[in-house]
C-alpha positions as CSV (number, residue, x, y, z in Angstrom):
1,X,-24.1,14.5,33.7
2,X,-25.7,13.9,30.0
3,X,-26.9,16.1,27.2
4,X,-30.0,15.7,25.4
5,X,-30.4,17.6,22.1
6,X,-34.0,19.0,21.6
7,X,-35.0,18.0,18.5
8,X,-37.9,20.2,16.2
9,X,-41.1,18.8,15.7
10,X,-43.0,19.5,12.1
11,X,-45.3,21.6,13.3
12,X,-42.6,23.8,14.8
13,X,-40.6,24.2,11.8
14,X,-43.4,24.9,9.8
15,X,-44.6,27.8,12.2
16,X,-41.4,29.3,12.3
17,X,-40.5,29.4,8.7
18,X,-44.1,30.4,7.8
19,X,-43.3,33.5,10.8
20,X,-40.4,33.7,9.6
21,X,-41.6,34.6,6.5
22,X,-44.2,36.8,7.5
23,X,-42.3,38.9,9.5
24,X,-39.2,39.6,6.6
25,X,-42.3,40.2,4.3
26,X,-43.6,42.6,6.8
27,X,-40.3,44.6,7.2
28,X,-39.3,44.6,3.8
29,X,-43.1,46.1,3.0
30,X,-42.2,48.8,5.5
31,X,-38.9,49.8,4.1
32,X,-40.2,50.0,0.5
33,X,-43.5,52.0,2.2
34,X,-41.0,54.9,3.6
35,X,-41.2,54.0,6.9
36,X,-38.1,52.1,7.6
37,X,-38.4,52.0,11.5
38,X,-41.5,50.7,11.4
39,X,-39.5,47.7,9.9
40,X,-37.2,46.6,12.6
41,X,-40.5,45.5,14.8
42,X,-41.1,42.5,12.5
43,X,-37.3,42.0,12.2
44,X,-37.1,42.2,16.3
45,X,-39.7,39.8,17.0
46,X,-37.7,37.5,14.3
47,X,-34.2,38.3,16.3
48,X,-35.9,37.8,19.8
49,X,-37.4,34.9,19.2
50,X,-34.4,33.0,18.0
51,X,-31.9,34.0,21.6
52,X,-34.9,31.5,23.0
53,X,-34.5,29.0,21.1
54,X,-34.2,25.7,23.0
55,X,-30.8,24.1,21.8
56,X,-30.7,21.1,24.3
57,X,-31.1,20.1,28.3
58,X,-28.1,18.7,30.0
59,X,-29.2,17.0,33.7
60,X,-26.8,17.3,36.6
61,X,-27.4,16.2,40.5
62,X,-28.8,19.1,41.3
63,X,-30.1,21.0,38.0
64,X,-31.4,21.1,34.6
65,X,-29.6,23.0,32.2
66,X,-31.9,24.1,29.6
67,X,-29.6,25.8,26.8
68,X,-30.8,28.7,24.9
69,X,-28.7,30.2,21.9
70,X,-26.4,32.5,24.2
71,X,-27.0,31.0,27.9
72,X,-28.6,28.5,30.3
73,X,-31.5,28.7,32.2
74,X,-31.0,26.6,35.5
75,X,-33.7,24.5,36.7
76,X,-33.4,22.9,40.0
77,X,-34.4,20.0,40.7
78,X,-34.5,19.9,44.6
79,X,-38.0,18.4,45.6
80,X,-38.5,17.0,42.3
81,X,-41.9,14.4,42.8
82,X,-41.5,13.0,39.6
83,X,-40.7,13.0,36.0
84,X,-43.1,10.5,33.0
85,X,-42.7,10.9,29.6
86,X,-46.3,12.5,28.6
87,X,-46.1,12.7,24.9
88,X,-49.1,14.8,24.4
89,X,-48.8,16.6,27.9
90,X,-49.2,19.7,25.8
91,X,-52.4,18.8,24.4
92,X,-55.5,21.2,24.5
93,X,-53.0,24.0,26.5
94,X,-53.7,27.9,26.4
95,X,-50.5,30.3,26.7
96,X,-50.8,32.3,29.1
97,X,-47.1,33.9,28.9
98,X,-44.5,32.9,26.0
99,X,-44.0,31.5,22.8
100,X,-46.4,29.7,20.9
101,X,-44.1,28.2,18.4
102,X,-41.6,30.5,16.7
103,X,-38.5,28.8,17.4
104,X,-39.4,27.1,20.5
105,X,-42.7,26.3,22.7
106,X,-41.6,28.2,25.8
107,X,-43.0,30.5,28.9
108,X,-46.3,29.3,30.8
109,X,-49.1,27.2,30.0
110,X,-52.1,25.8,31.3
111,X,-54.5,22.8,30.6
112,X,-56.8,20.6,32.4
113,X,-54.8,17.9,32.8
114,X,-51.5,19.6,34.4
115,X,-53.2,22.8,35.5
116,X,-50.3,26.0,35.1
117,X,-46.8,24.9,34.0
118,X,-43.8,26.3,32.1
119,X,-42.7,24.4,29.0
120,X,-39.4,24.7,27.5
121,X,-40.1,22.3,24.7
122,X,-39.2,22.2,21.0
123,X,-41.2,18.8,20.1
124,X,-45.0,18.8,21.9
125,X,-45.4,15.0,20.9
126,X,-42.1,14.1,22.9
127,X,-42.4,15.4,26.5
128,X,-41.5,14.8,29.9
129,X,-43.0,16.2,32.8
130,X,-41.6,17.1,35.8
131,X,-43.6,17.8,39.0
132,X,-42.8,19.6,42.0
133,X,-44.6,20.4,45.0
134,X,-45.1,24.1,44.0
135,X,-44.8,23.9,39.9
136,X,-45.1,21.9,36.6
137,X,-42.3,21.9,33.7
138,X,-42.1,20.8,30.7
139,X,-39.5,19.8,28.7
140,X,-38.9,17.8,25.3
141,X,-35.6,15.7,24.8
142,X,-34.2,14.3,21.9
143,X,-34.9,10.6,23.9
144,X,-37.4,11.1,26.7
145,X,-36.8,7.5,28.5
146,X,-33.3,7.6,28.5
147,X,-34.0,11.3,29.7
148,X,-36.0,10.2,32.7
149,X,-34.1,7.5,34.1
150,X,-31.6,9.7,34.2
151,X,-33.0,12.3,36.4
152,X,-34.6,9.3,38.2
153,X,-30.7,7.6,38.9
154,X,-29.1,11.0,39.2
155,X,-30.9,13.1,41.8
156,X,-32.0,9.5,43.1
157,X,-35.1,12.1,44.6
158,X,-37.8,9.8,42.9
């Protein structure tokens, strides 16, 4: 098993910082205006998004583990067709359901190059695309080339 960190891109840092400041500002404003229950919504958005932060990845012989803040998401590697470093895989993507930059880029996206895919990304310029028969997954490990080599060596699937 080999572990990889999930480094944050500059865009993720900027988006997360600005969105957090806006949400905290909105919460303070709502609390001062005599509506403290409304102040909970922007704080819940920030806290909920923090929970889904991608901290790293572990490649095991049968699965890719995506490390979140308090748990791991297990992605079975059975049936894996290919693993490729594609630095601009998320370019021109549309988010169909998920988080578009508050502490991570996670959820379901679509673009013309990949079609529909699931993302677990912190740096959209350091992406690896995993192609399965019925799904596509995009991740952003710290060392994309080493990650792909590790997936190929560990799984013996591709």
